[in-house]
C-alpha positions in Angstrom: 0.0 0.0 0.0 2.8 2.4 0.8 4.5 1.6 -2.6 1.2 2.5 -4.3 0.8 5.8 -2.4 4.2 7.0 -0.9 2.7 10.4 0.0 0.1 9.0 2.4 1.3 9.9 5.9 -1.0 7.4 7.6 0.4 4.6 5.6 3.9 5.7 6.5 3.0 5.6 10.2 1.4 2.2 9.8 4.5 0.8 8.1 6.7 2.3 10.8 4.6 0.7 13.5 4.6 -2.7 11.8 8.4 -2.5 11.3 8.9 -1.8 15.0 6.6 -4.7 15.9 8.7 -7.0 13.7 11.9 -5.9 15.3 10.4 -6.6 18.7 9.4 -10.1 17.7 13.0 -10.8 16.5 14.3 -9.5 19.8 12.0 -11.8 21.7 13.2 -14.7 19.5 16.8 -13.9 20.5 15.8 -14.0 24.2 14.0 -17.3 23.6 17.2 -18.8 22.3 18.8 -18.6 25.7 16.0 -20.7 27.3 15.1 -23.1 24.4 18.4 -23.7 22.6 19.3 -23.1 19.0 20.0 -25.0 15.8 22.0 -24.0 12.7 18.8 -23.9 10.6 17.0 -21.7 13.2 19.9 -19.3 13.3 20.0 -19.1 9.5 16.3 -18.4 9.3 16.7 -15.5 11.8 19.6 -14.1 9.9 17.6 -14.4 6.7 14.7 -12.4 8.2 17.1 -9.7 9.4 18.6 -9.5 5.9 15.2 -9.2 4.3 14.1 -6.5 6.7 17.4 -4.6 6.0 16.8 -4.8 2.3 13.2 -3.7 2.7 14.3 -0.7 4.8 16.5 0.4 1.9 13.8 -0.1 -0.6 11.3 1.9 1.4 13.9 4.6 2.0 14.5 5.0 -1.7 10.7 5.1 -2.3 10.3 7.8 0.3 13.3 9.7 -1.0 15.1 9.5 2.3 18.0 7.6 0.5 19.1 7.8 -3.1 19.1 5.3 -5.9 22.9 5.1 -6.2 23.0 4.3 -2.5 20.5 1.5 -2.9 22.5 0.1 -5.9 25.7 0.2 -3.8 24.0 -1.6 -0.9 22.7 -4.4 -3.3 26.2 -4.8 -4.9 27.8 -4.9 -1.4 25.4 -7.5 -0.2 26.0 -9.7 -3.3 29.7 -9.6 -2.7 29.2 -10.3 1.0 26.9 -13.2 0.3 29.2 -15.0 -2.1 32.5 -14.3 -0.4 34.3 -17.2 1.3 35.4 -15.0 4.2 31.9 -14.0 4.8 30.7 -17.6 4.7 33.4 -18.6 7.2 32.5 -15.7 9.5 28.8 -16.5 9.5 29.4 -20.2 10.0 31.7 -19.5 13.0 29.1 -17.1 14.4 26.4 -19.7 14.3 28.6 -22.3 15.9 29.7 -19.7 18.6 26.0 -18.9 19.3 25.3 -22.6 19.8 28.0 -23.0 22.4 27.7 -19.7 24.3 24.0 -19.0 24.7 23.7 -21.3 27.7 27.2 -20.8 29.1 26.3 -17.1 29.7 23.6 -18.3 32.1 26.0 -20.8 33.7 28.7 -18.1 33.9 26.5 -16.0 36.1 26.9 -18.6 38.9 30.7 -18.1 38.9 30.5 -14.3 39.7 31.3 -13.1 43.2 29.3 -10.0 44.0 29.2 -10.0 47.8 30.8 -11.5 50.9 28.4 -14.4 51.1 29.2 -15.5 47.5 33.0 -15.1 48.3 32.7 -17.4 51.2 30.6 -19.9 49.3 33.2 -20.0 46.5 36.0 -20.5 49.0 34.1 -23.4 50.7 33.3 -25.2 47.4 36.9 -24.7 46.2 38.3 -26.3 49.4 36.4 -29.4 48.5 37.8 -29.3 44.9 41.3 -28.9 46.4 40.9 -32.0 48.6 39.8 -34.1 45.7 42.7 -32.9 43.5 45.3 -34.1 46.0 44.2 -37.7 45.4 43.9 -37.0 41.7 47.6 -35.9 41.6 48.8 -39.0 43.4 46.9 -41.3 41.0 48.4 -39.4 38.1 51.9 -40.4 39.2 50.8 -44.0 39.8 49.4 -44.2 36.3 52.4 -42.7 34.7 54.7 -45.2 36.6 52.6 -48.2 35.7 53.8 -50.5 32.9 51.0 -49.6 30.5 50.9 -49.3 26.7 50.4 -45.7 25.6 46.7 -46.2 24.6 45.8 -47.7 28.0 47.9 -45.2 29.9 46.1 -42.3 28.1 42.7 -43.8 28.8 43.6 -44.5 32.5 44.7 -40.8 32.9 41.5 -39.7 31.3 39.5 -41.9 33.6 41.4 -40.5 36.6 40.8 -36.9 35.7 37.2 -37.4 34.6 36.2 -39.3 37.8 37.8 -36.6 39.9 35.9 -33.9 38.0 32.6 -35.8 38.1 33.0 -36.1 41.9 33.4 -32.3 42.1 30.4 -31.7 39.9 28.1 -34.0 41.9 29.4 -32.7 45.2 29.1 -29.0 44.0 32.8 -28.4 44.4 34.7 -25.8 42.4 37.8 -26.3 40.2 39.9 -23.2 39.7 40.3 -21.8 36.2 37.2 -23.7 34.9 35.0 -20.7 35.5 36.6 -18.1 33.2 35.6 -20.0 30.1 32.0 -19.8 31.3 32.1 -16.2 32.5 33.4 -14.9 29.2 29.9 -15.5 27.7 28.2 -13.8 30.6 30.4 -10.7 30.1 29.8 -10.6 26.3 26.1 -10.7 26.9 26.2 -7.2 28.4 29.0 -5.7 26.3 26.8 -4.3 23.5 25.2 -1.5 25.6 27.3 1.7 25.7 25.4 2.8 28.8 26.3 -0.3 30.8 30.1 0.2 31.0 30.1 0.4 34.8 28.0 -2.8 35.0 30.6 -4.5 32.8 33.4 -3.3 35.0 31.7 -4.7 38.1 31.0 -8.0 36.3 34.7 -8.3 35.5 35.6 -7.5 39.1 33.2 -10.2 40.2 34.7 -12.7 37.8 38.3 -12.0 38.9 37.2 -12.2 42.6 35.6 -15.5 41.9 38.8 -16.8 40.3 41.0 -15.6 43.2 38.6 -17.2 45.7 38.6 -20.5 43.8 42.3 -20.6 43.4 42.9 -19.8 47.0 40.5 -22.4 48.1 41.9 -25.1 45.8 45.6 -24.4 46.5 45.3 -23.9 50.3 43.3 -27.1 50.5 45.2 -29.3 48.1 48.6 -28.5 49.8 47.7 -29.8 53.2 45.8 -32.7 51.6 49.0 -33.7 49.7 51.1 -33.3 52.9 48.7 -35.8 54.6 49.2 -38.2 51.7 53.0 -37.9 52.1 52.7 -38.6 55.9 50.4 -41.5 55.4 52.6 -43.1 52.7 55.6 -42.9 55.0 53.7 -44.3 58.0 52.1 -47.2 56.0 55.0 -48.2 53.8 58.0 -46.4 55.2 58.6 -44.9 51.8 57.6 -41.5 50.3 54.8 -41.6 47.7 57.1 -40.7 44.8 60.5 -42.2 43.9 63.4 -39.7 44.2 64.0 -39.4 40.5 60.4 -38.7 39.8 60.2 -36.1 42.6 63.3 -34.3 41.5 62.0 -34.1 37.9 58.6 -32.8 39.1 60.2 -30.0 41.1 62.7 -29.0 38.4 60.2 -29.2 35.6 58.0 -26.6 37.1 60.6 -23.9 37.2 59.1 -20.7 35.7 62.1 -19.8 33.6 64.1 -23.0 33.0 61.2 -25.0 31.7 58.2 -24.7 29.4 55.9 -24.4 32.3 54.3 -21.1 31.3 53.7 -22.2 27.6 52.2 -25.4 28.9 50.0 -23.4 31.3 48.7 -21.4 28.3 48.0 -24.6 26.4 46.1 -25.8 29.4 44.1 -22.6 29.3 43.2 -23.5 25.7 42.1 -26.9 26.9 39.8 -25.3 29.6 38.3 -23.1 26.8 37.6 -26.2 24.6 36.0 -28.0 27.5 33.7 -25.0 28.0 32.7 -25.2 24.3 31.8 -28.9 24.9 29.7 -27.9 27.9 28.0 -25.1 26.0 27.2 -27.5 23.1 25.7 -30.1 25.6 23.6 -27.5 27.3 22.3 -26.2 24.0 21.6 -29.6 22.7 19.8 -30.7 25.9 17.6 -27.5 25.8 16.9 -27.6 22.1 16.0 -31.3 22.1 14.0 -31.1 25.3 16.1 -33.8 26.9 15.0 -33.1 30.6 11.4 -33.0 29.6 11.6 -36.1 27.5 13.1 -38.0 30.5 10.5 -36.7 32.9 7.7 -38.1 30.6 9.5 -41.3 29.4 7.1 -44.1 29.9 9.9 -46.7 30.1 11.5 -44.8 33.0 8.1 -44.5 34.6 7.7 -48.3 34.4 11.1 -48.9 35.9 11.6 -46.3 38.6 8.2 -44.6 38.8 6.9 -41.3 37.6 8.2 -39.2 40.5 11.8 -40.5 40.3 11.7 -40.1 36.5 10.8 -36.5 36.9 13.6 -35.9 39.5 16.0 -37.7 37.2 15.0 -35.5 34.2 15.6 -32.3 36.3 18.9 -33.7 37.5 20.0 -34.3 33.9 19.0 -30.8 33.0 21.1 -29.3 35.8 24.2 -31.5 35.3 24.5 -32.5 31.7 26.5 -29.4 30.7 29.0 -29.8 33.6 29.4 -33.5 33.1 30.1 -33.3 29.4 32.4 -30.3 30.0 34.4 -32.2 32.6 34.5 -35.3 30.4 36.0 -33.3 27.6 38.5 -31.7 30.1 39.5 -35.1 31.5 40.2 -36.3 27.9 42.2 -33.2 27.1 44.3 -33.3 30.3 44.7 -37.0 30.4 44.8 -38.5 26.9 46.1 -35.6 24.7 49.4 -35.2 26.5 50.1 -39.0 26.3 49.2 -38.9 22.6 51.5 -36.0 21.9 54.4 -37.6 23.8 54.0 -41.3 23.0 52.6 -41.2 19.5 53.9 -37.9 18.1 57.1 -37.5 20.1 56.2 -34.0 21.3 56.6 -33.5 25.0 53.3 -31.8 25.9 52.6 -31.6 29.6 49.6 -30.3 31.6 50.0 -27.3 33.9 46.8 -26.7 35.8 47.2 -24.5 38.9 45.5 -26.9 41.3 47.0 -30.1 39.9 50.4 -28.5 39.9 50.1 -27.3 43.5 49.3 -30.8 44.5 52.1 -32.3 42.4 54.7 -29.9 43.7 53.7 -30.7 47.3 53.9 -34.4 46.8 57.3 -34.1 45.1 58.7 -31.7 47.7 57.3 -33.9 50.5 58.9 -37.0 49.0 62.3 -35.2 48.9 62.1 -33.6 52.3 64.9 -34.8 54.6 67.1 -35.9 51.7 70.1 -34.2 50.1 68.0 -33.5 47.0 65.6 -31.2 48.8 66.3 -27.5 48.4 64.0 -24.7 49.6 65.0 -22.5 46.7 63.6 -25.0 44.1 60.4 -25.2 46.1 60.2 -21.4 46.2 60.6 -21.2 42.4 57.8 -23.8 42.2 55.6 -21.7 44.4 56.1 -18.7 42.1 55.2 -21.0 39.1 51.9 -21.8 40.8 51.0 -18.1 40.7 52.0 -17.7 37.1 50.3 -20.9 36.1 47.0 -19.8 37.6 47.3 -16.4 35.8 48.0 -18.1 32.5 45.1 -20.6 32.9 42.7 -17.8 33.8 43.9 -15.3 31.2 44.0 -17.6 28.2 40.7 -19.4 28.8 38.9 -16.2 29.7 40.2 -14.2 26.6 39.3 -17.1 24.2 35.8 -17.4 25.8 35.2 -13.7 25.6 36.3 -13.5 21.9 34.0 -16.5 21.1 31.0 -14.9 22.8 31.7 -11.5 21.3 31.8 -13.1 17.8 28.5 -14.8 18.5 26.9 -11.4 19.4 28.6 -9.4 16.6 30.6 -7.3 19.1 33.6 -5.6 17.5 36.9 -4.1 18.7 35.1 -0.8 19.7 33.3 -2.5 22.5 36.3 -4.4 23.7 38.5 -1.2 23.6 35.9 0.7 25.6 35.7 -1.9 28.2 39.5 -2.2 28.4 39.9 1.5 29.1 37.2 1.4 31.8 38.9 -1.6 33.4 42.3 0.0 33.5 40.9 3.1 35.1 38.9 1.1 37.7 41.9 -1.1 38.6 44.2 1.8 39.1 41.6 3.4 41.4 41.0 0.3 43.5 43.0 -2.9 42.8 41.4 -4.6 45.8 38.0 -4.5 44.1 39.3 -7.0 41.6 41.5 -9.2 43.7 39.9 -9.7 47.2 36.8 -10.2 49.2 34.0 -7.6 48.4 33.5 -4.9 50.9 30.5 -5.0 53.1 27.7 -2.6 52.0 27.7 0.7 53.9 
């Protein structure tokens, strides 16, 4: 109707109202993705709708003389080049994949943000449990490495060790340091698009770093005494330290921050943490999009075996834990099997450097050497410095990769990242404690 009579002001107003309503519907669809999951076909359909509306806006603008014919022709030519370019195809494909693995990690990431003293204390307590479990995991890691196993079995055994440990943490609601940043990057990207929310973004980053500090402190300060107890028990039960002297010496020296590849290995471990978060995000999206919890709650076969009420509880349990379990399974494989594959099959000496595991390993090695001529406090002190650097590398790499992935999924460019970076630098200079320690009590 507007094309037939462009001068009709009532028709112009009606078109504007309809166009606004369509934009609102698309915005509602974006919000629904977070709750219901996404598929590649659904994302393509939404992108196609946006492209059609964009073209329609240019056509109407030309019709109403608010834009010119040459401008419309240039837009059409630009769109054609964009549509058929390999770079554009790769960018759009990566965007759709990024959306599938970040929509639900944004919601999960909100649980790893420390905003007040109660959340700080909760994170510390849950991290203490994770540290206690990690002490046993580190001991089993050495036992598996020393066992006369073929490489394939050794890699699978290491994977089982890590995965079982991580599953125990998930089911007991414990926290593993450096796992959170990969989740919280999506939560931060979800609020980065609003220019008026810079202070909210800064406070979110402060909550993320506080959470990481709390988790690392809880993990390390718990896994060190747990490892000391293991050393004492091994000496009491067998009269021997838990690690042979040669293994202990290698473990202490191999973690030196400057005479070894500890820092590059810690950065690679950060990449592993990020990949595990992608697996967790994919599982969360798949579960939501396919309606897995609801299907289990109403599954007649489960009703017949365990009853309707237990089937409903099981469905809700799967909905809460499927993301974490899949993410931890992926992380266990990456930390356990991949280093063995690189070393035994490819001849490349790749090692894992996770802050909590390394703190436990260093304590077991130092405890095994204590009282012998091979024990030197200087080596242990260098190892302690490495633990700090490893934690920083784990956190920084995984968080930056997760943030870039989530930013790509939401079409956030360098402008938003630079604006946030400037605000963060100013806030950190003004009050470093805000980012690194327990939140202050409200006045």
